[in-house]
Structure formats: C-alpha cells, structure tokens
C-alpha positions, -999 to +999 in steps of 0.1 A: +246+443+081+238+455+116+251+438+147+217+421+152+225+400+121+254+383+140+232+375+170+217+341+178+187+359+193+159+378+176+154+401+205+189+417+207+191+454+203+224+471+193+209+503+177+233+528+193+263+508+183+250+504+147+245+542+144+280+549+158+298+527+133+274+535+104+287+510+078+287+472+074+325+471+069+333+485+104+306+464+120+320+432+105+355+443+114+346+449+150+327+417+154+356+397+138+382+413+160+365+402+191+357+368+178+395+363+174+403+377+209+378+355+227+388+325+206+423+329+221+407+328+255+386+296+251+405+275+226+421+248+247+409+266+278+411+249+313+383+246+338+393+277+358+392+299+327+356+288+321+347+295+357+363+329+355+343+338+324+310+326+339+317+350+368+327+378+344+296+376+323+272+373+353+290+402+370+288+423+339+250+420+338+249+427+375+269+459+368+242+470+343+215+466+369+236+485+394+242+513+369+205+515+360+194+516+396+219+544+404+207+564+373+170+561+382+177+570+418+197+600+407+166+613+389+146+608+421+173+627+440+172+656+415+134+659+419+138+663+456+167+688+452+192+664+468+221+676+447+249+658+465+230+625+461+222+634+425+259+638+415+270+608+435+244+586+419+249+600+384+287+594+386+284+559+398+258+550+372+284+557+346+311+541+366+293+508+368+282+510+331+319+513+322+328+485+346+302+462+329+324+463+298+358+462+314+348+429+332+346+414+297+382+424+286+406+394+285+436+415+293+422+427+326+428+402+354+396+392+371+411+392+406+420+429+402+387+442+389+369+445+422+396+470+433+401+488+400+409+525+404+386+551+389+413+565+366+423+531+353+387+522+346+380+552+324+414+550+307+410+513+299+375+518+286+384+548+265+415+533+250+397+501+241+363+514+228+366+551+221+402+557+210+408+526+189+393+520+155+365+515+147+356+538+177+324+521+188+316+545+217+317+583+214+349+596+229+330+623+248+321+596+273+355+604+290+346+641+293+312+631+308+330+608+334+354+636+344+326+662+347+305+639+369+336+630+390+343+667+394+308+675+406+307+645+429+340+655+445+329+692+447+300+682+469+320+657+489+349+679+498+339+716+491+301+715+493+287+748+482+262+767+503+241+772+472+233+746+446+247+765+416+266+738+396+239+722+376+233+750+351+269+762+349+282+759+314+312+738+326+287+712+340+257+719+317+230+696+330+249+663+326+219+640+331+205+652+297+234+634+279+241+607+305+213+582+294+228+580+259+262+569+272+246+544+296+226+529+268+257+526+246+276+509+275+247+484+282+244+475+245+281+471+242+284+448+271+254+428+258+271+425+224+303+412+240+284+387+262+269+373+230+302+371+213+317+354+243+288+329+245+291+321+208+329+315+209+326+294+241+299+272+225+324+265+197+356+261+217+347+256+253+332+230+276+308+234+305+325+228+339+303+206+360+303+204+398+336+186+404+343+187+441+379+198+437+368+230+420+341+240+446+365+261+466+378+279+435+343+286+422+332+300+456+363+322+461+361+336+425+324+344+429+328+360+463+357+382+451+336+396+423+302+398+439+308+407+476+332+423+500+346+409+533+334+425+564+361+448+580+357+432+614+347+395+608+363+391+574+332+372+564+314+377+531+277+389+534+256+377+505+220+384+497+197+355+487+201+362+450+239+359+452+237+328+473+215+312+447+238+324+418+268+309+436+251+275+439+244+276+402+280+284+395+291+254+417+267+231+399+277+241+364+299+269+350+297+284+315+296+320+303+262+331+291+248+361+273+226+389+287+197+376+266+197+343+285+201+358+320+180+390+317+146+377+327+161+357+356+179+388+369+147+408+368+130+381+389+158+383+414+164+420+416+150+436+448+123+410+451+133+391+482+143+411+513+150+447+518+161+472+544+126+487+546+119+486+584+103+518+596+093+530+561+057+539+555+057+535+518+074+519+488+106+536+475+101+563+449+121+544+424+104+511+416+119+479+402+097+483+372+112+517+363+147+501+365+136+471+345+120+493+318+152+513+314+172+482+309+147+463+287+142+493+264+179+495+259+187+458+254+157+444+236 
C-alpha cells in the first residue's frame, strides 16, 4: 500500500518515497513510527505547543517555496553563465529543502531552527531520514550537499579566473541530480505535514485568539519567519507574512501542505516587489516555480 493510501486527500503525491521504500511493510512501518512520535507531541498538549506546530508546518511549506525559487533561479543563472550565482542558488535550494523537513522534527527546538548551522542541518536530516531504517531518502543527498557547499565556498573565497568546476568529475554537473533530491524532500515534508495534521485532529485542539497568547503567537511567528534589523532591531515583514501572522493570532492549528498550497501560490510574489528601474519581468516567473512545486506534490 503506497503512502497515498494513508492520506486524507486524493491529490497527494508521494511517488519518490514509494519507490525508495519499495514494499508495503516498510511504508506501513514508517507511517506508524511517525504517528507514534507526533502522538507524543499532541496528546495532552498545551496551547503553546499547538501554536509552535502551526508555525512549524507553515514555515516548512514556506521553505519549499524558498527552495524551489532558488532552484529555478539557479537554472537562470546557469543560462547566463553566472556561475558564482549558480552554485550559491543551487546550494541554498537544497539547504532549504532539508530545512523544510527539519522544522517538522519534534526533537529540534523551534527557537533554535532559525539559527541552525549548516553542518547540523545536514547531519540531523541524514541521521533521521537517510541513515535510519527504513532509509526513506537516498543517502547520497549528503554527498550532494557537501559538493554544492564546496563549489559555493570555492567561488566565495577562492574564485577561479576560469569557470572550470562544472564539468570536473569531482563536481560532475550537480544540477542534473539535484531536482531528484529536491522532489524527495518536498514530498517528505508534505507527508509529514499530513501525519501531523491527522494526529492533531485526533489529539489536539485549535487555539483561538485568546488575548493572553497574542504576544507569544507574534514572537514565535517572527522568530521563524523574519529577522530583526541590525540597527533598529525591528522585524520587517512582507504583506503575506503580516496576513499569515494575523491568521495565526486568530486561530492556531497545524495544517497540511495540501490545505495551504493554493493559498501560498496566491500570496507568493504577487503583491509588491523590488522592481523599480527594471524594464521587464524577471526571467524566472512565478508560474515556473509553482509548476515545479505542483508537479512534485500533486
């Protein structure tokens, strides 16, 4: 039985995960393991726990959009022979794909995730999903991460006069394999978001807009979704984040990617932009990014 059979939604797509595990026994085992782990989170949970997991699931999907945007922009950079930008964007596309999943791990403290180190991120992801049975993500994802990190740092600190890295056997055109790992990460985070939602519906309770929790909701959201300005210490939020924070204050509950995906597409890069002085639209369109995500998740 594939992972889709455990879903509440007919549109969910976990094809890469199904192919990796191959058999019904391992799929059932994986699903059951995480049902148990998230049950320990939500059974008898307090309001602040529910708020935290609302923020975690929304941030996870936002990380998927960030990752997809970086990936599509990396391909645009490659076409224009902007190799330093290509390696930077490729590396961070994988970084944020990993982070989308690590945000959904109960053992990782929410308040620490916005400052997680790069080495801890890959090590936590690898030990959880690639080096523990039933090995749901190919372990070569760690090698991909290290190769992209090497190339990014090479261009950042010892930039070569000639762009020779891409076809070197030690680098070996990494963007050919990168989309596979990104899709695995997106589907994995989506699967976990559905498990979280299912367990919460059974054991949790929606946290309404109680005035005494407004400050906690706001601080938790800001810590995950924004950064304080180095001079003013104020948080700068785009209109989408401001709207999302108001939703959190009104009612808090973790929700799956399936529920939020269309809403995020409506919000993503559709309000304001730093486009003053540009004569044309950016090479990478919102539609290209949406398509990459949709074809992976649905």
